[in-house]
C-alpha positions as CSV (number, residue, x, y, z in Angstrom):
1,M,13.5,-14.9,-32.4
2,T,17.2,-14.1,-32.0
3,P,19.5,-16.1,-29.6
4,G,19.9,-13.0,-27.5
5,R,16.2,-12.6,-26.9
6,I,15.9,-16.3,-26.1
7,V,18.7,-16.1,-23.4
8,N,17.0,-12.9,-22.1
9,R,13.6,-14.6,-21.7
10,I,15.2,-17.7,-20.0
11,F,17.0,-15.4,-17.6
12,V,13.7,-13.5,-16.8
13,V,11.9,-16.8,-16.2
14,L,14.7,-18.1,-13.9
15,V,14.8,-14.9,-11.8
16,S,11.0,-14.9,-11.6
17,C,11.0,-18.5,-10.4
18,I,13.6,-17.7,-7.7
19,F,11.5,-14.8,-6.4
20,A,8.2,-16.7,-6.6
21,F,9.4,-20.0,-5.0
22,P,9.2,-18.7,-1.4
23,L,5.6,-17.8,-1.9
24,Y,4.9,-21.1,-3.6
25,W,6.6,-23.0,-0.7
26,M,4.4,-21.1,1.8
27,V,1.3,-22.3,0.0
28,V,2.6,-25.8,-0.1
29,T,3.3,-25.7,3.7
30,A,-0.1,-24.2,4.5
31,F,-2.0,-26.9,2.6
32,N,0.3,-29.8,3.8
33,T,-0.4,-32.3,6.5
34,H,1.3,-32.0,9.8
35,G,3.7,-34.8,9.1
36,G,4.2,-33.8,5.5
37,V,5.7,-30.5,6.5
38,F,8.8,-32.3,8.0
39,S,8.9,-35.2,5.5
40,I,12.1,-36.0,3.6
41,P,12.2,-35.7,0.7
42,P,9.9,-32.7,0.9
43,R,6.5,-32.7,-0.8
44,L,6.6,-30.1,-3.6
45,T,2.9,-30.0,-4.4
46,P,0.0,-28.8,-2.1
47,A,-1.8,-31.7,-0.3
48,M,-4.9,-29.5,-0.1
49,H,-5.5,-30.0,3.6
50,T,-7.4,-27.0,4.8
51,G,-7.4,-27.8,8.6
52,A,-4.8,-25.1,9.4
53,F,-6.9,-22.4,7.6
54,S,-10.0,-23.4,9.4
55,Y,-8.3,-23.3,12.8
56,V,-6.9,-19.8,12.1
57,V,-10.3,-18.4,11.1
58,T,-12.4,-20.1,13.8
59,H,-10.1,-20.3,16.8
60,T,-8.4,-17.0,16.7
61,N,-9.3,-13.3,16.3
62,W,-8.0,-13.2,12.8
63,L,-11.2,-11.8,11.3
64,H,-11.1,-9.0,13.8
65,Y,-7.5,-8.1,12.8
66,I,-8.5,-8.1,9.2
67,A,-11.4,-5.8,9.9
68,N,-9.0,-3.4,11.8
69,T,-6.6,-3.4,8.8
70,V,-9.4,-2.8,6.3
71,L,-10.7,0.1,8.4
72,I,-7.2,1.6,8.8
73,A,-6.1,1.1,5.2
74,G,-9.4,2.3,3.7
75,S,-9.5,5.5,5.8
76,T,-5.8,6.2,4.9
77,V,-6.5,5.7,1.2
78,L,-9.4,8.1,1.3
79,L,-7.5,10.8,3.1
80,V,-4.4,10.4,0.9
81,L,-6.5,10.8,-2.2
82,I,-8.1,14.0,-0.9
83,T,-4.9,15.6,0.3
84,S,-2.8,14.5,-2.7
85,A,-5.4,15.7,-5.3
86,M,-5.9,19.1,-3.5
87,A,-2.1,19.7,-3.0
88,G,-1.2,18.5,-6.5
89,Y,-3.8,20.7,-8.1
90,A,-2.6,23.7,-6.1
91,L,1.0,23.2,-7.0
92,S,0.2,22.7,-10.7
93,E,-2.6,25.1,-11.5
94,I,-2.7,27.8,-8.9
95,K,0.1,30.4,-9.3
96,F,1.4,31.7,-6.1
97,R,4.8,32.9,-4.8
98,G,7.1,30.1,-3.7
99,S,5.1,27.3,-5.3
100,S,8.3,25.7,-6.6
101,V,10.0,25.9,-3.2
102,F,7.0,24.2,-1.6
103,F,7.1,21.5,-4.2
104,I,10.9,20.9,-3.6
105,M,10.3,20.8,0.2
106,I,7.5,18.2,-0.3
107,V,9.6,16.0,-2.5
108,G,12.5,16.4,0.0
109,V,10.3,14.8,2.7
110,M,10.7,11.6,0.8
111,M,14.4,11.6,1.7
112,L,13.8,11.8,5.5
113,P,14.5,8.5,7.3
114,T,11.3,7.6,9.2
115,Q,13.2,5.8,12.0
116,A,14.8,9.1,13.0
117,L,11.4,10.6,13.6
118,L,9.9,7.8,15.7
119,I,10.9,9.2,19.1
120,P,9.4,12.8,18.7
121,Q,6.4,11.3,16.9
122,Y,5.8,8.9,19.9
123,S,6.2,11.8,22.3
124,I,3.6,13.8,20.4
125,A,1.2,10.9,20.3
126,L,1.7,10.3,24.0
127,H,0.9,13.9,25.0
128,L,-2.1,14.0,22.7
129,H,-3.4,10.8,24.2
130,L,-3.6,9.1,20.8
131,L,-1.8,5.9,21.7
132,N,-3.8,2.7,21.3
133,T,-6.3,4.3,18.9
134,Y,-7.2,4.0,15.2
135,I,-6.5,7.7,14.8
136,I,-2.7,7.3,15.4
137,Q,-2.6,4.7,12.7
138,I,-4.4,6.8,10.2
139,I,-3.8,10.5,10.6
140,P,0.0,10.5,10.4
141,F,-0.3,8.8,6.9
142,A,-3.1,11.0,5.6
143,A,-0.7,12.8,3.3
144,S,1.6,11.3,0.8
145,T,4.6,13.0,-0.9
146,F,4.5,10.5,-3.7
147,G,0.8,11.1,-4.2
148,V,1.2,14.9,-4.3
149,F,4.1,14.5,-6.8
150,L,2.1,12.1,-9.1
151,F,-1.1,14.2,-9.1
152,R,0.9,17.4,-9.8
153,Q,2.5,15.8,-12.8
154,F,-0.9,14.6,-14.1
155,F,-2.6,17.9,-13.6
156,K,0.2,19.7,-15.3
157,S,-0.4,17.5,-18.4
158,L,-4.0,18.6,-18.7
159,P,-4.7,21.2,-21.4
160,R,-5.2,24.6,-19.9
161,E,-8.3,25.0,-22.1
162,Y,-10.2,22.7,-19.8
163,W,-9.9,25.1,-16.9
164,E,-10.6,28.1,-19.0
165,A,-13.8,26.5,-20.4
166,A,-14.8,25.5,-16.9
167,R,-14.2,29.0,-15.6
168,L,-16.5,30.4,-18.4
169,E,-19.2,28.2,-17.0
170,G,-18.7,29.6,-13.5
171,V,-17.0,26.5,-12.1
172,G,-14.7,27.1,-9.2
173,H,-11.4,25.3,-8.4
174,L,-13.0,22.8,-6.0
175,R,-15.7,21.7,-8.4
176,Y,-13.2,21.6,-11.3
177,I,-11.1,19.2,-9.3
178,I,-14.0,16.9,-8.5
179,K,-15.8,17.0,-11.9
180,V,-12.9,17.4,-14.4
181,A,-9.3,17.0,-13.1
182,V,-9.7,13.9,-10.9
183,P,-11.7,11.9,-13.4
184,L,-9.1,12.6,-16.1
185,A,-6.4,11.6,-13.7
186,K,-7.9,8.1,-13.1
187,P,-4.5,6.3,-13.6
188,A,-3.0,8.5,-10.9
189,V,-6.0,7.9,-8.6
190,L,-5.7,4.1,-8.9
191,T,-2.0,4.1,-8.6
192,V,-1.9,6.2,-5.4
193,A,-4.9,4.3,-4.0
194,L,-3.3,0.9,-4.6
195,L,0.2,1.8,-3.4
196,T,-1.2,3.6,-0.3
197,F,-3.5,0.6,0.5
198,I,-0.5,-1.9,0.2
199,S,1.7,0.3,2.3
200,S,-1.0,0.7,5.0
201,W,-1.8,-3.0,4.9
202,N,1.8,-3.9,5.4
203,Q,2.4,-1.4,8.3
204,F,4.3,-3.1,11.1
205,Q,6.8,-0.9,12.9
206,W,4.4,2.0,13.5
207,P,1.5,0.2,15.0
208,L,3.8,-2.1,16.9
209,I,5.3,1.0,18.7
210,M,2.1,3.1,18.9
211,T,-0.3,0.3,20.1
212,T,-0.4,-2.4,22.7
213,S,-4.1,-3.3,22.6
214,H,-5.1,-6.2,20.4
215,S,-8.4,-4.6,19.8
216,V,-6.9,-1.9,17.5
217,Q,-3.9,-3.6,16.1
218,P,-3.6,-4.5,12.4
219,I,-2.9,-7.8,10.7
220,E,0.9,-7.5,10.4
221,V,1.3,-7.0,14.2
222,A,-1.0,-10.0,14.7
223,L,1.3,-12.1,12.6
224,S,4.2,-11.3,15.0
225,H,2.0,-12.5,17.9
226,Y,1.1,-15.7,16.0
227,M,4.8,-16.4,15.5
228,Q,5.0,-16.7,19.3
229,T,1.7,-18.5,19.7
230,F,2.1,-21.1,17.1
231,E,5.9,-21.4,17.5
232,A,7.0,-24.3,15.1
233,N,3.5,-25.0,13.8
234,W,4.4,-23.9,10.3
235,R,1.0,-24.9,8.8
236,K,-0.9,-22.4,10.9
237,L,1.6,-19.7,10.7
238,T,1.8,-19.9,6.9
239,S,-2.0,-20.1,6.7
240,A,-2.2,-16.8,8.6
241,A,0.4,-15.3,6.4
242,I,-1.5,-16.3,3.2
243,L,-4.7,-14.8,4.6
244,A,-2.9,-11.6,5.3
245,L,-1.2,-11.5,1.8
246,T,-4.1,-12.6,-0.4
247,P,-6.1,-9.2,-0.5
248,I,-3.1,-7.2,-1.7
249,V,-2.0,-9.8,-4.2
250,I,-5.5,-9.9,-5.7
251,L,-5.6,-6.1,-5.9
252,F,-2.2,-5.9,-7.5
253,F,-3.1,-8.4,-10.2
254,L,-6.4,-6.6,-10.9
255,L,-4.8,-3.1,-11.1
256,Q,-1.2,-3.6,-12.2
257,R,-2.0,-2.2,-15.7
258,H,-3.2,1.0,-14.1
259,I,-0.1,1.2,-11.9
260,V,2.2,1.2,-14.9
261,A,0.0,3.8,-16.6
262,G,-0.1,5.9,-13.5
263,V,3.7,5.9,-12.8
264,A,4.5,6.5,-16.5
265,G,1.9,9.3,-16.8
266,R,1.2,11.3,-19.9
267,D,4.2,13.6,-19.2
268,S,7.2,11.6,-17.9
269,G,9.2,14.8,-17.3
270,V,9.4,16.5,-14.0
271,N,8.3,20.1,-14.2
272,I,9.4,22.4,-11.4
């Protein structure tokens, strides 16, 4: 191994440790004793005290918030996969006038600042009586520009002979999408599903503005309430944060290989 590669690996390890240390310290704090949190010098290894986790699970509505988040994130993922696959297929395989213009407009939506749209979006939700509902936390995110873009690129890489063979068998567009196109685009499906799930799981600003009832609020909004409730009780606060973070961390480590394959795709070029 050359000296340059050794220096490069050392640099990568150091940067990784810098980014990972806050997460590690959160784990140490959550499993520490009450006095150990404020001890000097600080304890750098977890003491494996689970009292804070037990309190968060048994004495709060944490499980209810988790159930809300799973419902919202799961519904959003399902809708995004359906809309992205349908739109991506239409833009890649169905020839119609202005398809390139529509694609450019869809990609252009990614450049819009979401904060600039909050006031008109809130006004619409108010007049439709959708505030404090699960619907307002799901439907506005039922379509993804990134998902449409990724599915379009994958479908454009599929050999045209697949569609021609399916058409000879009397298969229509919808059945072709379900039976052929989507199964072949498995990396794109997993990538869009995982990134959408993580994004929905981490939603904070939107549900904070659109909801005031604890019965429908997701886990990230609950964390902000816990910061006020637990104040300086760092053990309970970090325990709640770890419980909120664990599902997406597990999903990421299980599916990270598919994310790389999905983002890279079989055709890395952008065809317009």
